[in-house]
C-alpha positions as CSV (number, residue, x, y, z in Angstrom):
1,M,-163.2,-50.2,-45.7
2,T,-161.1,-51.4,-42.9
3,A,-161.7,-54.1,-40.4
4,N,-162.1,-51.5,-37.7
5,G,-164.9,-49.7,-39.6
6,G,-162.6,-47.2,-41.4
7,T,-162.2,-46.8,-45.1
8,G,-159.4,-47.4,-47.5
9,R,-158.8,-49.3,-50.8
10,G,-158.0,-52.9,-50.2
11,A,-157.6,-52.6,-46.4
12,G,-158.7,-55.0,-43.7
13,D,-161.2,-57.8,-44.0
14,G,-164.2,-55.6,-45.1
15,P,-165.6,-55.2,-48.6
16,L,-163.2,-54.6,-51.4
17,A,-165.5,-53.4,-54.2
18,V,-169.1,-52.3,-54.9
19,I,-170.9,-53.5,-58.1
20,F,-174.0,-51.6,-59.3
21,D,-176.9,-52.6,-61.4
22,L,-177.8,-49.9,-63.9
23,D,-181.5,-50.0,-64.7
24,G,-183.6,-49.1,-61.7
25,V,-180.5,-48.3,-59.6
26,L,-178.6,-45.5,-61.5
27,I,-181.3,-44.7,-64.1
28,D,-185.1,-44.7,-63.9
29,S,-185.5,-47.0,-66.9
30,E,-187.1,-50.3,-66.1
31,Q,-190.6,-49.0,-67.0
32,V,-189.1,-47.6,-70.2
33,W,-187.8,-50.9,-71.3
34,D,-191.1,-52.5,-70.4
35,E,-193.2,-50.0,-72.3
36,I,-191.1,-50.3,-75.4
37,R,-191.2,-54.0,-75.5
38,R,-194.8,-54.2,-74.7
39,D,-195.8,-51.7,-77.4
40,L,-193.7,-53.6,-79.9
41,V,-195.5,-56.9,-79.1
42,V,-198.9,-55.3,-79.4
43,E,-198.1,-53.4,-82.6
44,R,-196.7,-56.6,-84.2
45,G,-199.8,-58.6,-83.3
46,G,-198.1,-60.7,-80.6
47,T,-199.5,-61.8,-77.3
48,W,-198.1,-60.1,-74.2
49,R,-198.3,-62.4,-71.2
50,P,-199.1,-61.5,-67.6
51,E,-195.6,-62.7,-66.6
52,S,-193.7,-61.1,-69.5
53,T,-192.5,-58.0,-67.6
54,R,-190.9,-59.9,-64.7
55,M,-189.6,-62.7,-67.0
56,M,-187.6,-60.2,-69.0
57,M,-186.2,-58.2,-66.1
58,G,-182.6,-59.2,-65.9
59,M,-182.5,-61.2,-69.1
60,S,-179.5,-60.6,-71.4
61,T,-180.1,-59.1,-74.8
62,P,-180.1,-62.5,-76.7
63,E,-182.5,-63.9,-74.0
64,W,-185.1,-61.2,-74.1
65,A,-184.9,-61.0,-77.9
66,D,-185.7,-64.7,-78.1
67,Y,-188.5,-64.3,-75.6
68,L,-190.0,-61.5,-77.7
69,V,-189.9,-63.7,-80.8
70,S,-191.8,-66.4,-78.8
71,L,-194.6,-63.9,-78.2
72,G,-195.4,-64.0,-81.9
73,I,-194.1,-60.7,-83.2
74,G,-193.1,-62.0,-86.6
75,M,-189.5,-60.7,-86.4
76,T,-186.2,-62.3,-86.0
77,A,-184.3,-61.9,-82.7
78,D,-181.8,-59.5,-84.4
79,E,-184.6,-57.4,-85.8
80,A,-186.3,-57.3,-82.4
81,V,-183.1,-56.1,-80.8
82,A,-182.5,-53.4,-83.4
83,E,-186.0,-52.1,-83.1
84,V,-186.1,-52.0,-79.3
85,L,-182.7,-50.3,-79.1
86,R,-183.8,-47.8,-81.8
87,R,-186.8,-46.8,-79.7
88,L,-184.8,-46.8,-76.5
89,G,-182.3,-44.4,-78.1
90,Q,-185.2,-42.1,-79.1
91,R,-186.6,-42.1,-75.6
92,Y,-183.2,-41.4,-74.0
93,G,-181.7,-38.9,-76.4
94,D,-178.6,-37.4,-74.9
95,A,-180.0,-37.4,-71.4
96,P,-180.8,-40.8,-69.9
97,P,-183.0,-40.5,-66.8
98,V,-180.3,-40.6,-64.1
99,I,-182.0,-41.1,-60.7
100,E,-181.6,-38.2,-58.2
101,G,-178.9,-38.9,-55.7
102,A,-177.1,-41.6,-57.8
103,V,-174.2,-39.4,-58.9
104,G,-173.4,-38.3,-55.4
105,A,-173.6,-41.8,-54.0
106,V,-171.4,-43.2,-56.7
107,R,-168.7,-40.5,-56.3
108,A,-168.7,-40.9,-52.5
109,L,-168.0,-44.6,-52.9
110,S,-165.5,-44.3,-55.8
111,A,-163.2,-42.3,-53.5
112,L,-163.0,-45.4,-51.2
113,L,-163.4,-48.5,-53.2
114,P,-163.2,-49.8,-56.9
115,L,-166.6,-49.8,-58.6
116,A,-168.1,-51.7,-61.4
117,V,-171.5,-52.0,-63.2
118,A,-173.1,-55.4,-63.9
119,S,-176.1,-54.8,-66.1
120,S,-178.5,-56.5,-68.4
121,S,-178.4,-53.5,-70.7
122,P,-176.3,-53.7,-73.8
123,H,-172.7,-52.5,-73.6
124,A,-173.5,-49.4,-75.7
125,I,-176.3,-48.4,-73.4
126,I,-174.1,-48.7,-70.3
127,D,-171.4,-46.6,-71.9
128,L,-174.0,-44.0,-72.9
129,V,-175.5,-43.7,-69.4
130,L,-172.1,-43.5,-67.6
131,R,-170.8,-40.8,-70.0
132,A,-174.0,-38.8,-69.9
133,A,-174.0,-38.9,-66.1
134,G,-170.3,-37.9,-66.0
135,L,-169.5,-41.2,-64.1
136,G,-167.2,-42.8,-66.7
137,A,-164.1,-42.2,-64.6
138,D,-165.8,-43.5,-61.4
139,F,-166.2,-47.1,-62.6
140,Q,-163.2,-49.3,-63.2
141,A,-165.2,-51.9,-65.2
142,F,-168.6,-52.5,-66.6
143,V,-170.1,-55.7,-67.9
144,S,-173.3,-56.4,-69.9
145,S,-175.0,-59.7,-69.5
146,E,-174.8,-60.0,-73.3
147,E,-171.1,-60.6,-72.8
148,V,-171.6,-63.6,-70.5
149,G,-173.4,-67.0,-70.8
150,R,-176.6,-66.2,-68.9
151,G,-178.5,-63.2,-67.8
152,K,-179.9,-62.5,-64.3
153,P,-180.9,-64.3,-62.0
154,S,-177.9,-66.4,-63.0
155,P,-174.7,-65.0,-61.3
156,D,-172.6,-64.8,-64.5
157,V,-172.6,-61.0,-65.0
158,Y,-171.7,-60.4,-61.3
159,L,-168.9,-63.0,-61.3
160,E,-167.5,-61.4,-64.5
161,A,-167.6,-57.9,-63.0
162,A,-165.7,-59.1,-59.9
163,S,-163.2,-60.9,-62.1
164,R,-162.5,-57.7,-64.1
165,L,-162.0,-55.8,-60.9
166,G,-159.6,-58.5,-59.7
167,V,-161.7,-59.0,-56.5
168,P,-163.1,-62.2,-55.1
169,A,-166.9,-62.2,-55.5
170,G,-167.4,-62.8,-51.8
171,R,-165.6,-59.5,-51.0
172,C,-168.0,-57.5,-53.2
173,V,-171.2,-55.7,-52.3
174,A,-173.9,-55.4,-55.0
175,V,-176.5,-52.8,-55.3
176,E,-179.8,-54.0,-56.9
177,D,-183.4,-53.2,-57.3
178,S,-185.2,-56.2,-58.8
179,T,-186.0,-59.8,-57.9
180,N,-183.8,-61.3,-60.5
181,G,-181.0,-58.9,-59.8
182,V,-180.9,-59.6,-56.1
183,R,-180.9,-63.3,-56.8
184,A,-178.1,-63.0,-59.3
185,A,-175.8,-61.1,-56.9
186,A,-176.6,-63.4,-54.0
187,A,-175.9,-66.5,-56.2
188,A,-172.5,-65.0,-56.9
189,G,-171.8,-65.0,-53.2
190,M,-172.0,-61.2,-52.8
191,A,-173.5,-59.1,-50.0
192,V,-176.5,-57.2,-51.5
193,I,-178.0,-53.8,-50.8
194,V,-181.6,-53.7,-52.2
195,V,-183.1,-50.4,-53.4
196,P,-186.7,-51.6,-54.2
197,N,-187.8,-50.6,-57.7
198,P,-191.0,-48.5,-57.2
199,H,-192.4,-49.5,-60.5
200,F,-191.7,-53.3,-60.2
201,P,-191.0,-54.0,-56.5
202,P,-188.9,-57.1,-55.8
203,D,-190.4,-60.2,-54.3
204,P,-190.2,-60.3,-50.5
205,E,-188.2,-63.5,-50.8
206,A,-185.6,-61.7,-52.8
207,V,-185.5,-58.7,-50.4
208,A,-184.9,-61.2,-47.6
209,L,-181.6,-62.2,-49.3
210,A,-180.2,-58.6,-49.0
211,G,-177.9,-57.5,-46.2
212,A,-179.3,-54.0,-46.2
213,R,-182.3,-52.2,-47.7
214,I,-182.5,-48.5,-48.6
215,E,-185.5,-46.7,-50.1
216,D,-183.5,-44.5,-52.6
217,I,-180.1,-44.5,-54.1
218,G,-179.2,-41.2,-52.4
219,A,-179.2,-43.0,-49.1
220,L,-176.4,-45.3,-50.2
221,T,-173.3,-44.5,-48.0
222,P,-170.1,-46.2,-47.1
223,G,-171.7,-47.2,-43.8
224,T,-174.6,-48.9,-45.7
225,V,-172.0,-50.9,-47.7
226,Q,-170.3,-51.9,-44.5
227,D,-173.6,-52.9,-42.8
228,A,-174.6,-55.0,-45.8
229,Y,-171.3,-56.8,-45.9
230,G,-171.2,-57.4,-42.2
231,A,-174.8,-58.8,-42.2
232,A,-173.9,-61.1,-45.1
233,R,-170.8,-62.4,-43.4
234,A,-172.8,-63.0,-40.3
235,G,-175.3,-65.0,-42.3
236,G,-178.1,-62.6,-41.5
237,A,-180.2,-60.1,-43.4
238,R,-181.1,-56.6,-42.8
239,A,-184.4,-55.6,-44.5
């Protein structure tokens, strides 16, 4: 997008890339992860805590596995990961629940700017979803938080995604749905578009960090990206 409001790869002083979260942004899956992990804890005689759902949103695979172990499930972290991913694979099958409007929004943006995914899902799950949705060619990079030091709300996965695109983090716009995700992208110095997750709405304080808010991913347009970037550069927020 160019400085005069037009579009074009690498032109002007506008955003140079868009980085998407996966769960809750491209696929309707946050509640699936939650149900699977909650059921596992109950079945294994552990104790699910009131804060467990929000604690694990955004955690990397090693982080949430260790957290599940701490709930008293009587499994190793590796065993917990294997079981959760086995159940997730059964739920997804060959058709992950792609959110209506996501494919069109991604393709409209990929014609203008390089795109990446920065997700807490394992690498194999990201690959599965993008292939199933027919979006593999629309993303130049994707990063799982299991590949970096810390999961969200730390900025690591977003910084790595920007690095793989060869774009400064401050010239990227992130698309997020959760409290920890918005905080991670903002901590990376990115402008943020928040698409509030209907199952687990982000905290108002996190929403206030975003440069733009949309109610569904189908409403994501090049203009929204420009608005979010402009608001962030101006030091304001559009909620």
